[in-house]
C-alpha distance (Angstrom), angle and dihedral (degrees) to the residues before:
residue distance angle dihedral
M1 . . .
K2 3.79 . .
A3 3.82 119.5 .
A4 3.77 140.2 171.0
L5 3.79 111.0 -116.4
R6 3.78 138.7 -178.5
R7 3.77 120.8 -177.5
Q8 3.78 96.0 -175.1
Y9 3.85 133.2 32.1
G10 3.77 114.4 -95.2
D11 3.74 144.5 106.2
Q12 3.85 129.2 -63.6
N13 3.80 89.4 -62.2
A14 3.81 89.7 67.9
I15 3.85 90.6 66.0
T16 3.75 123.4 96.4
I17 3.82 130.6 -179.2
E18 3.73 110.3 -133.6
N19 3.80 139.7 171.7
L20 3.83 113.6 -115.5
E21 3.76 136.3 172.3
K22 3.81 114.3 -86.0
P23 3.83 107.0 -104.0
V24 3.78 121.9 -112.2
P25 3.82 116.3 -135.6
Q26 3.78 120.9 -118.7
P27 3.85 117.5 -131.6
N28 3.85 90.8 -88.4
E29 3.80 96.3 42.1
I30 3.78 138.9 86.4
L31 3.79 124.6 -144.5
V32 3.80 109.5 -133.0
K33 3.78 128.1 -163.8
V34 3.81 99.0 -142.2
H35 3.82 114.6 -133.9
A36 3.79 99.5 173.3
T37 3.78 141.5 5.3
T38 3.76 134.3 166.0
V39 3.82 138.1 -126.9
N40 3.78 103.5 -131.9
R41 3.77 142.7 164.1
T42 3.83 91.5 -89.5
D43 3.83 90.0 52.6
C44 3.76 89.6 52.5
A45 3.78 92.0 51.5
N46 3.82 88.8 49.3
L47 3.83 90.4 49.1
T48 3.80 97.4 47.3
G49 3.81 99.6 32.2
K50 3.80 88.5 -130.0
P51 2.97 130.9 169.9
F52 3.77 92.1 40.6
I53 3.77 92.3 -119.7
M54 3.79 87.8 73.3
K55 3.81 90.2 65.8
L56 3.82 89.7 53.0
M57 3.82 88.1 58.5
L58 3.81 101.5 34.1
G59 3.81 102.1 35.5
L60 3.74 130.0 -57.9
S61 3.79 103.5 -127.3
K62 3.82 98.5 19.7
P63 3.81 135.7 -5.3
R64 3.73 117.2 -82.5
R65 3.80 91.4 -147.6
I66 3.80 112.6 52.9
I67 3.82 100.3 -171.6
L68 3.79 112.7 84.5
G69 3.80 128.0 -137.4
T70 3.81 138.4 92.2
D71 3.85 104.1 -168.0
F72 3.81 137.4 39.1
S73 3.76 147.0 170.9
G74 3.74 121.3 -161.0
E75 3.81 151.5 115.3
I76 3.81 128.0 -73.1
I77 3.79 111.8 -119.6
E78 3.82 98.7 171.1
T79 3.82 137.5 13.9
G80 3.75 131.7 -153.6
A81 3.80 120.7 -112.8
T82 3.81 95.9 -100.3
V83 3.85 98.9 41.0
K84 3.86 110.3 122.5
A85 3.79 105.7 162.7
F86 3.85 98.9 61.1
K87 3.79 141.4 36.7
T88 3.74 136.2 -162.0
G89 3.81 111.3 -70.9
D90 3.81 96.1 29.1
R91 3.80 115.9 135.6
V92 3.84 111.7 -128.7
F93 3.78 140.4 172.5
G94 3.82 137.2 -174.7
F95 3.78 149.4 157.5
F96 3.83 136.6 -143.6
D97 3.78 119.8 179.0
M98 3.78 95.7 -147.4
G99 3.79 90.4 57.7
Q100 3.77 137.7 -87.1
E101 3.79 100.5 -157.8
T102 3.75 89.9 -116.0
Q103 3.84 100.5 146.1
A104 3.78 86.9 90.9
E105 3.78 134.9 89.2
Y106 3.80 90.9 -109.7
V107 3.78 132.6 22.8
C108 3.79 135.6 -179.6
I109 3.79 112.9 -134.8
K110 3.80 130.0 -174.1
E111 3.78 110.3 -110.3
E112 3.81 93.9 -121.8
V113 3.85 94.6 57.0
A114 3.79 96.2 51.0
Y115 3.82 122.1 87.0
P116 3.79 132.5 -164.0
M117 3.73 112.1 -102.0
P118 3.82 114.2 -115.4
A119 3.77 115.4 -100.3
G120 3.78 116.6 -97.1
V121 3.80 94.2 15.5
D122 3.80 120.0 119.8
F123 3.79 125.1 -133.2
K124 3.82 96.3 -103.9
T125 3.82 93.0 51.0
A126 3.79 91.9 46.7
A127 3.84 92.7 51.8
A128 3.79 91.3 45.8
G129 3.79 91.4 51.2
L130 3.81 96.6 63.6
E131 3.84 123.3 63.4
G132 3.83 101.9 36.6
A133 3.82 93.1 35.7
H134 3.76 91.2 51.0
Y135 3.79 91.1 58.4
A136 3.81 92.1 39.7
Y137 3.81 88.9 58.0
S138 3.82 88.8 59.9
F139 3.83 91.7 52.3
N140 3.81 89.8 49.4
H141 3.80 97.6 45.9
Y142 3.78 104.3 42.7
V143 3.80 88.4 71.7
E144 3.78 135.4 46.8
I145 3.78 109.7 -118.4
K146 3.78 115.7 -155.7
S147 3.75 133.8 -168.1
G148 3.78 114.6 -84.6
Q149 3.77 96.7 20.2
K150 3.81 122.7 139.3
I151 3.82 116.8 -126.9
L152 3.78 130.7 -175.8
I153 3.80 121.1 -158.3
N154 3.81 115.0 -162.5
G155 3.79 109.2 -157.2
A156 3.78 100.7 18.6
T157 3.82 94.6 169.8
G158 3.82 99.5 62.4
A159 3.80 124.5 91.6
I160 3.80 91.3 -95.9
G161 3.82 96.9 39.4
S162 3.84 96.9 46.2
A163 3.82 90.2 49.7
L164 3.81 93.2 44.5
L165 3.80 91.2 51.1
Q166 3.78 90.7 55.8
F167 3.84 92.8 45.0
I168 3.81 93.0 51.1
R169 3.80 91.7 43.7
L170 3.82 86.7 70.6
N171 3.84 86.6 72.8
D172 3.80 127.1 71.8
V173 3.81 94.9 -109.5
K174 3.82 138.3 122.6
I175 3.80 110.9 -109.1
T176 3.87 124.7 -160.6
A177 3.79 113.1 -171.9
T178 3.81 134.1 -173.5
C179 3.78 124.1 -139.2
N180 3.77 140.8 139.7
T181 3.78 124.3 -86.2
K182 3.86 97.7 -95.7
N183 3.81 93.0 54.4
I184 3.81 99.8 50.3
E185 3.77 95.1 102.9
L186 3.80 91.6 46.9
I187 3.77 92.5 53.1
K188 3.79 91.0 47.9
S189 3.82 89.1 53.0
L190 3.80 90.4 53.1
G191 3.78 91.0 56.9
A192 3.79 111.0 -92.9
D193 3.83 113.9 154.6
K194 3.80 94.6 -158.5
I195 3.77 130.0 18.7
I196 3.84 128.6 -156.3
D197 3.78 115.7 -160.3
F198 3.81 102.8 -140.0
T199 3.81 91.4 -159.5
T200 3.80 90.1 68.3
D201 3.80 107.3 18.9
D202 3.80 137.9 45.6
F203 3.82 110.1 -132.3
T204 3.83 91.4 -157.6
K205 3.84 88.2 66.4
E206 3.80 92.8 61.2
N207 3.78 117.4 130.1
E208 3.77 89.8 -144.6
K209 3.80 121.9 92.2
F210 3.81 123.1 -136.3
D211 3.75 135.2 -153.5
F212 3.82 90.3 -146.6
V213 3.76 135.8 15.7
F214 3.82 111.1 -161.4
D215 3.79 109.0 -163.3
T216 3.77 98.9 -166.7
V217 3.86 94.9 172.1
G218 3.84 95.2 42.2
K219 3.79 92.8 -132.2
S220 3.74 97.9 127.6
T221 3.83 131.6 53.9
F222 3.77 139.2 -129.0
R223 3.77 88.9 -114.6
A224 3.84 92.3 56.3
C225 3.84 92.9 43.3
K226 3.79 98.5 44.2
P227 3.86 94.9 87.3
I228 3.84 91.2 58.1
L229 3.82 94.5 47.9
K230 3.80 119.1 97.8
D231 3.79 119.3 -129.2
K232 3.81 105.8 -68.1
G233 3.80 88.0 14.6
I234 3.85 119.7 153.7
Y235 3.77 132.0 -134.5
I236 3.86 116.3 -159.7
S237 3.77 122.0 -175.7
S238 3.81 132.8 -173.2
E239 3.81 91.1 -143.3
L240 3.75 137.1 59.2
G241 3.78 92.3 -115.9
P242 3.84 128.4 -139.5
N243 3.80 109.3 -25.7
S244 3.82 88.4 -3.2
E245 3.82 88.1 -72.9
N246 3.79 95.3 154.6
I247 3.81 90.1 68.3
F248 3.84 90.4 52.6
Y249 3.78 92.8 45.7
A250 3.80 91.9 46.6
L251 3.83 89.4 56.3
S252 3.80 99.0 37.1
S253 3.83 97.4 42.6
K254 3.78 89.4 62.3
V255 3.80 88.3 62.9
Y256 3.78 100.1 43.4
G257 3.76 141.9 6.5
D258 3.78 132.2 50.9
K259 3.78 94.8 -115.0
K260 3.78 117.8 67.0
V261 3.76 143.9 -160.3
I262 3.76 122.9 -143.3
F263 3.78 122.5 -168.0
P264 3.88 105.4 -153.0
I265 3.76 105.0 -136.4
P266 3.85 100.9 -168.1
F267 3.72 119.5 -98.8
S268 3.82 121.6 -124.6
L269 3.78 115.8 -72.7
K270 3.78 86.8 -127.2
K271 3.81 86.7 69.6
T272 3.77 101.0 35.4
I273 3.83 103.3 45.3
P274 3.84 96.8 50.7
Y275 3.86 88.9 48.6
I276 3.84 90.2 49.8
S277 3.79 92.2 44.5
E278 3.80 92.8 54.4
L279 3.79 92.3 50.3
L280 3.82 91.7 47.5
E281 3.79 91.5 50.4
N282 3.79 92.8 47.7
G283 3.76 93.0 47.6
K284 3.82 92.6 -118.6
F285 3.82 92.9 119.6
K286 3.80 122.7 45.9
P287 3.80 112.5 178.9
V288 3.80 114.2 -135.9
I289 3.79 112.3 -120.4
D290 3.80 116.0 -160.2
R291 3.81 106.8 175.3
E292 3.84 139.2 -3.9
Y293 3.79 128.0 -145.4
S294 3.81 137.9 176.4
L295 3.79 120.6 -118.7
D296 3.80 88.5 -103.9
Q297 3.79 88.3 59.7
I298 3.77 95.8 49.5
N299 3.80 94.8 113.1
E300 3.81 88.2 60.2
A301 3.83 90.4 46.9
Y302 3.80 91.6 53.4
K303 3.81 91.3 46.5
Y304 3.79 90.0 54.6
V305 3.80 95.2 46.6
L306 3.85 91.7 45.2
S307 3.85 87.6 54.9
G308 3.80 89.8 66.9
Q309 3.74 92.7 -128.3
K310 3.77 102.9 111.2
T311 3.81 124.6 118.4
G312 3.81 113.6 -144.8
N313 3.76 111.8 -39.3
V314 3.78 138.1 -6.5
I315 3.81 114.0 -146.8
I316 3.81 129.7 -149.7
N317 3.87 109.3 -156.2
M318 3.80 104.8 -148.9
Q319 3.82 99.6 -175.1
């Protein structure tokens, strides 16, 4: 089988496409023929080993797993002897942030980390509905959203932001979202009530006050956003912030201050994926797909995602 490998940390130039033996499932595993995967922000962190904490988890000097990939959708072609939940021919999908070696034509997955694909959803949509939506769930569920509240999403065109916008749109709230000029119509179609073009305007200078500021790209700070938060308003960022300040603020703002920081440690996949699956099946969540590549073009796909220019999700078609 063909697979995307990297034996050392680096950029897209560290990736090679190689032919490997097709894996054989252990008794508790399923063998999946991968139809689609994505190149996402988590994949890029796994590729580069940045931030440094990734190396502590993946391997200090070099990665322990050499095949790339964190998410997948595909079809089971073989099951291990003790597998009970699935059978050959079932369509499944899944995600694991530390890597599942899914940027390959075939992958063995433990039974407990695979999920049935939602009915009526194609492989590309299923794969695109995982990584960003998993993190968006955490943004959405660490706070209690009430009718009539005002919410600002910074970075509404990313995989996290575009999913979060659709999740929050299920509530009766007013949503302001930031994006660049070319994506204004897209963000309108996803349900934003007001759009701020970050190429011309600074959202932190808004006169309006918000109950929540969701910084899905981690490019702002609590200090910058504090003036636009209401009393008891909350700032949530996807990143640690300068000098890891968001961890400090998340701890200290519980003790004092009327405006708080929450650092959204991801929820269990056993909570997030069933939630995502139901919304996909009901048509209430439609992942944004920016570009599609073949496995042989995966270096180009990583280069594009590493540039920070993607909108929504980048798909790798495996079949």
